[in-house]
N, C-alpha and C positions, 0 to 999 in steps of 0.2 A: 256624646263630647269626650269620653276618655279616649275612644278609635282614633279619633282626629287626632289629638294629643299623644298618642301613642305611635301611631304607624302613619300619623299624614290623610289628607284627604282623601287622596287617591284610593287610600285602605278599605274607607267606607262602605260597606255593603248593608244594604237596607235588610236583607235577611237576616245579618248577625245581628242589627239594631233590634230588632224585634224579638229573637231567639235573646238575647241578652235582656231585653225588659219583660219578657214571657208573655208574648201576644205571638200572633200570626202576621206575616208579613202584610195581607192587606188593610189589616187595621193600622199600622203605620201611614197607610196612603187615604187612612180616614182622615187623618191630620194635617198631614204635608201630602200636597200634589204630586209630587215628584222628589226624587233623591236632591236635587239642585236646593229646593226648599229646606229639606231635612238639612242639610249640608250648611246653611245660609242660617238658619235658627239656630244650630250648636254654635257657629262663631259667634253670633249673636248674645249669646247665652254665655260665652268663655270669657266675652271682653267685661260686660257685665260684673258676671261673679269678682272678676280681676278687681274690677276699680271698687266695687261695696267693699270686700275686705280689709282694707286700709281705711276709708272712710271711715268706717264706724268706730276702729281705736281714737284715730285723732279727734274725731267729734266727742267720746266719751274722753278722753285725757282732758281735752281742750275745756271740757267742764269742770273737770276737778281743780283746774288752775286757780289759784288765789292771787297773784299776782304775775308781772309783767315776766320775771326769773323763770316762773313757774312755766307759764306760756313758752318761754324762747326754750327751755327743754324737752317740752312735748314735741315742740317742731324739728329741732334735732334729732329726737328719738323715733321719731316717724320717719323722720330722713335717711336716719340711719338703718329702718327695719327695709323699707322701700328699697335701698341700693342695694339690701345683703346680697351676697351670692345666691342662698336660698333660691330668690325670687327672680333669677335671671331666667328662667322657663316662662314665667309669667310676665315678663317685659316680653320676649322674642313672641309670647303668645299674641299680645295687642299688639305688634308691629305686625302679625301675620294678618290679623283679623283688620287691621288699617290697608293692609296691601288687596286683600280680597274685596273690600269695600270699593276700589277705584273699580272693581267692573259689575259691581253691584249695587246697584241705586238703593234697594231694599236695605242692603248692610250697611249702607252710606247716611240713611235717614235712620236708621236704627242709633249709630253709634255717636250721632249729631246728638239725639234724643237723651242717649244714656249721659254722653259727657256734660250735658245742659242739667242733668238729674244730679250727679253727682258732682259736680263742680260749684252746681251753686249750693250742695253741702258746705262744701270745702268755704266757699263766700261767705254763707251764713256763721261759720266761726271765724272769720279773718273779719268781717263787719263790726261781732261781739268785743274781737280783742282792740278794734278801732273806737269803739265804745269806753272801752276801759283804757284808753291810750296805752294800749298793751304794743301797739305796730303803727308806724307812720299813716298820719291821716291822708296823704296825697295817695295811697294804693287804693286802687281799685282793686277792691274783693276779690271778682269774678275774673275780671284779667289775671291779676295774680293766680288764683286756682288753676285759668288754664296754662300759665307760662310754665308754672309748676310741673303740671304734667308733661311740659315738653321737656324739662327738666330731667324728669323720668326718663322720659323715651329714649332721650338722647345717649343715655348710659348702654344704651344696645351697640349704636355704635362700636364704643370701647371695647364692650364686650366681645364684639367680632373680631377685636383686635388684639386680644388680650398679653400677646407675646411682646407688643411695644408698648402698650397703654397700660402705666400704673393706675388700676381700678382704686385703689385707695387714695392718689391725687387726686383722681377725678372726682371721688365721693368729696373732698377736701374742700376743691374751689366749687363744687357745685352747691355744698352746703354753705359753705362764705357767701357765695353769689346772692342762694335765697334768703340768708341772714341777713346781709346787707340790705337786702332790695325791702325785707320789710320790718325790719328795725333802726335801721339806719347804721 
């Protein structure tokens, strides 16, 4: 995975991958029938990891919330972490993998499954918050999870034009939109 992240998919060499994990090249082909299958598996795993590393803290933080105000602070904190400049590469990775999915049915299906797995976890948090009257009852938890992910991916477009887009203002607009949608 790090080869793709560091130098791009074109630089991936099966022999180098085998050396880096301490096996011979034929061993790699025991698990992956060709280089393309190896690349697809790497893309899928990069995508999965990029999501899970933010969902788990959100679940943990939400579980500690004692009231609606605590929950609002947790949502705001997670958004600020997700939108941070340090996560720009992770957002870019997601977009790259989504691009690869346009020509790979295997990647597309894996992304569909990962999205459902991850966004269902976010939806569970939202459903629990609804039960406690912390977010609006008319919010569909799963649709909200998918929509918020769209907000996160939308930041990539702004990051591609940093010279003209004030990213702090973009964050503020997005956080306000998410907050209004969830809390009214």
